[in-house]
C-alpha positions as CSV (number, residue, x, y, z in Angstrom):
1,X,78.8,78.4,112.6
2,X,78.9,82.0,113.7
3,X,81.2,83.0,111.0
4,X,79.0,81.7,108.2
5,X,76.0,83.1,109.6
6,X,77.9,86.7,109.9
7,X,78.9,86.2,106.2
8,X,75.2,85.3,104.9
9,X,73.9,88.3,106.9
10,X,76.5,90.7,105.4
11,X,76.1,89.5,101.9
12,X,72.3,89.5,102.1
13,X,72.4,92.9,103.8
14,X,74.6,94.3,100.9
15,X,72.2,93.4,98.3
16,X,69.6,95.5,100.4
17,X,71.8,98.3,100.1
18,X,72.5,98.2,96.6
19,X,68.9,98.0,95.7
20,X,68.6,101.4,97.4
21,X,71.7,102.7,96.0
22,X,70.7,102.1,92.6
23,X,67.6,104.0,92.9
24,X,66.5,107.4,94.3
25,X,66.6,107.5,98.1
26,X,65.9,110.0,100.9
27,X,68.4,111.2,103.4
28,X,67.2,112.0,107.1
29,X,68.9,113.1,110.0
30,X,69.3,111.5,113.5
31,X,69.2,113.3,116.7
32,X,73.2,113.5,116.5
33,X,72.6,115.1,112.8
34,X,74.3,112.0,111.2
35,X,72.7,110.9,108.2
36,X,70.3,108.2,107.8
37,X,68.9,106.3,104.9
38,X,66.5,103.7,104.0
39,X,69.5,101.6,103.1
40,X,70.8,101.8,107.0
41,X,67.6,100.3,107.9
42,X,67.0,97.6,105.4
43,X,70.3,96.2,106.0
44,X,70.0,96.3,109.9
45,X,66.6,94.5,109.5
46,X,68.3,91.7,107.5
47,X,71.3,91.3,109.8
48,X,69.1,91.2,113.0
49,X,66.9,88.5,111.5
50,X,70.2,86.4,110.9
51,X,72.0,87.1,114.2
52,X,68.9,86.7,116.4
53,X,69.0,83.0,115.4
54,X,72.4,82.5,117.4
55,X,70.8,83.6,120.6
56,X,73.4,86.2,121.3
57,X,72.8,89.9,122.1
58,X,73.2,92.6,119.4
59,X,74.7,96.0,119.6
60,X,73.8,97.9,116.4
61,X,74.0,101.5,115.2
62,X,70.7,101.5,114.3
63,X,69.1,99.3,117.4
64,X,67.9,100.9,120.4
65,X,70.9,101.4,122.8
66,X,70.8,98.9,125.8
67,X,71.5,100.0,129.0
68,X,75.0,99.3,130.2
69,X,73.4,97.8,133.4
70,X,72.2,94.8,131.0
71,X,75.2,94.9,128.6
72,X,77.8,94.4,131.2
73,X,76.5,91.1,131.8
74,X,76.9,90.1,128.3
75,X,80.3,88.0,127.9
76,X,79.8,87.5,124.3
77,X,77.8,89.8,121.7
78,X,77.5,91.0,118.2
79,X,78.7,94.4,117.1
80,X,77.0,95.8,113.9
81,X,77.2,98.8,111.6
82,X,74.7,97.8,108.9
83,X,76.0,100.6,106.8
84,X,79.2,102.3,107.5
85,X,80.0,105.2,105.4
86,X,76.8,106.6,105.2
87,X,78.3,109.8,104.0
88,X,80.2,107.8,101.2
89,X,76.8,106.0,100.3
90,X,75.2,109.5,99.8
91,X,78.1,110.7,97.8
92,X,77.8,107.6,95.7
93,X,81.7,106.8,95.8
94,X,81.2,103.1,96.6
95,X,83.5,103.3,99.6
96,X,80.9,102.0,102.3
97,X,80.7,98.5,104.0
98,X,78.9,96.3,106.3
99,X,80.4,95.5,109.2
100,X,79.8,92.5,111.6
101,X,81.9,91.4,114.6
102,X,81.7,89.1,117.3
103,X,82.9,90.5,120.9
104,X,84.1,88.2,123.8
105,X,84.8,89.8,127.0
106,X,85.5,93.3,125.4
107,X,87.7,92.0,122.6
108,X,86.9,91.3,118.9
109,X,87.3,87.6,117.9
110,X,85.8,87.6,114.6
111,X,85.0,90.2,111.9
112,X,83.3,90.4,108.6
113,X,83.5,93.3,106.3
114,X,81.6,93.4,103.1
115,X,81.6,96.1,100.3
116,X,78.4,96.2,98.4
117,X,79.7,98.2,95.5
118,X,82.5,95.9,94.5
119,X,81.1,92.6,96.2
120,X,84.4,92.2,98.2
121,X,84.2,90.4,101.1
122,X,86.9,90.3,104.0
123,X,86.7,88.3,107.1
124,X,88.8,86.6,109.9
125,X,88.6,84.6,113.0
126,X,91.3,86.0,115.6
127,X,92.4,82.7,116.9
128,X,93.1,81.3,113.7
129,X,95.6,84.0,112.9
130,X,94.6,84.5,109.4
131,X,92.3,86.8,107.5
132,X,91.0,86.5,103.9
133,X,89.3,88.2,100.9
134,X,87.0,87.1,98.5
135,X,85.1,89.0,95.6
136,X,81.8,87.4,94.6
137,X,81.4,87.4,91.0
138,X,78.5,84.9,90.9
139,X,76.1,84.0,93.7
140,X,78.3,81.3,95.7
141,X,77.6,79.4,98.7
142,X,79.4,80.3,102.2
143,X,81.2,77.1,101.9
144,X,82.5,77.8,98.4
145,X,83.7,81.3,99.7
146,X,85.6,79.7,102.6
147,X,87.1,77.4,100.5
148,X,88.2,79.8,97.8
149,X,89.1,83.0,99.6
150,X,92.5,84.6,99.3
151,X,94.5,84.8,102.5
152,X,95.4,88.6,103.2
153,X,99.1,89.4,104.1
154,X,100.0,93.0,105.6
155,X,103.1,94.5,104.8
156,X,105.7,96.8,106.8
157,X,107.2,100.0,105.6
158,X,109.9,99.4,103.1
159,X,113.0,101.4,102.8
160,X,112.2,105.2,103.2
161,X,108.5,105.0,102.3
162,X,105.5,104.7,104.9
163,X,101.9,104.5,103.5
164,X,99.3,106.3,105.9
165,X,95.6,105.7,105.6
166,X,93.7,108.6,105.8
167,X,89.7,109.5,105.3
168,X,88.0,111.1,102.8
169,X,85.5,112.7,105.0
170,X,87.9,113.3,108.2
171,X,91.5,115.1,108.5
172,X,92.0,116.6,112.0
173,X,94.9,118.6,113.2
174,X,96.0,115.7,115.3
175,X,96.2,113.5,112.4
176,X,98.1,116.2,110.6
177,X,100.5,116.5,113.4
178,X,101.1,112.7,113.7
179,X,101.9,112.7,110.0
180,X,104.3,115.5,110.3
181,X,106.1,113.2,113.1
182,X,106.3,110.5,110.5
183,X,108.1,113.0,108.1
184,X,110.8,113.0,110.4
185,X,111.4,109.4,110.5
186,X,110.7,108.6,106.5
187,X,111.8,110.3,103.5
188,X,108.4,109.7,101.9
189,X,105.1,109.8,103.6
190,X,102.4,108.5,101.2
191,X,98.7,109.0,102.1
192,X,96.0,106.7,101.0
193,X,92.7,107.9,101.3
194,X,89.6,105.5,101.9
195,X,86.1,105.8,103.5
196,X,84.7,103.7,105.9
197,X,86.0,100.4,107.4
198,X,88.0,99.9,104.3
199,X,90.8,101.8,105.9
200,X,91.1,98.6,108.0
201,X,91.2,96.5,105.1
202,X,94.0,98.5,103.3
203,X,96.3,97.5,106.3
204,X,95.2,94.0,106.1
205,X,96.0,93.7,102.5
206,X,99.4,95.3,102.8
207,X,98.5,98.4,100.8
208,X,99.3,100.7,103.8
209,X,101.1,100.5,106.9
210,X,99.6,102.8,109.5
211,X,96.0,104.2,110.3
212,X,96.0,107.1,112.7
213,X,92.4,108.1,113.7
214,X,92.3,111.2,115.8
215,X,88.6,111.6,115.0
216,X,85.5,110.2,116.8
217,X,84.4,106.6,115.9
218,X,81.9,104.2,117.4
219,X,82.6,100.8,118.5
220,X,80.7,99.4,115.7
221,X,82.7,101.4,113.3
222,X,85.8,99.6,114.1
223,X,85.1,96.3,115.5
224,X,85.0,94.1,112.5
225,X,88.1,95.8,111.0
226,X,90.0,95.3,114.4
227,X,89.3,91.7,114.3
228,X,90.7,91.4,110.8
229,X,93.6,93.3,111.5
230,X,94.3,91.6,114.9
231,X,94.2,88.2,113.3
232,X,97.1,89.5,111.2
233,X,99.1,90.8,114.2
234,X,98.1,94.6,113.3
235,X,97.7,96.4,116.7
236,X,94.8,98.8,117.1
237,X,95.9,100.7,120.2
238,X,94.1,103.6,122.1
239,X,96.1,106.8,122.3
240,X,94.5,107.5,125.5
241,X,95.1,104.1,127.5
242,X,98.0,102.7,125.1
243,X,96.3,99.4,125.4
244,X,94.1,97.8,122.8
245,X,90.6,99.3,121.9
246,X,87.8,97.5,124.1
247,X,84.3,97.0,123.2
248,X,80.9,97.0,124.9
249,X,82.0,99.8,127.3
250,X,79.7,101.9,129.3
251,X,80.3,104.4,126.6
252,X,80.5,103.1,123.0
253,X,82.4,105.9,121.8
254,X,85.9,104.8,121.1
255,X,89.1,106.9,122.1
256,X,91.4,108.0,119.4
257,X,93.6,105.3,118.2
258,X,96.5,103.9,116.2
259,X,96.3,100.7,113.9
260,X,100.0,99.7,112.7
């Protein structure tokens, strides 16, 4: 039931985003100087409306942050980025997503990623050990999507080639150093660039093998993609702790991580 709710919320939010994307929109700056558009807010409103019906608490980039003293008692909660890749949205390159994840005891157990520009939907429930993709060509009921979606299959580096996911907006010195270490292990290191949580989707689809992230991300940036990858046996490991990324932490900032 929660999966269907999240899928409905993501698609409807995506429609709101595209309505803004196809017109003229204003860009404001938040306190941390990150960009904010009407699309972020419209998407957030739609998603909150759907998810509030589940009775579970919601952590969203665009909601007021709840104090950890309260959050620490949440065994289960939603983790939402209503518009991941606002910079890509502003550039109008289509590489932005709606991210909705379900967190239980600090771990992602379900993830939904929707790409409004291409109408591609990715989703997974971790316990099922499967992840799926569906492209919405015409309006479809959620049951139809679940019945017709294509299973995703990751891939391992073959022969002497490894494909590394990079970002169009971020490339740190640490990332470059990591890529340099791979150059000593493989004859050919290919870079695959994507914005937002689409980087996780590349791993899930087998279009890339490793996603090194040596730049800041927040929990809502990664939770849905983490769930989709985790369902397929792809690990998302903190560089700092050498353990799986955790969620609903006192500080919602992620450590650097490797997904592979």
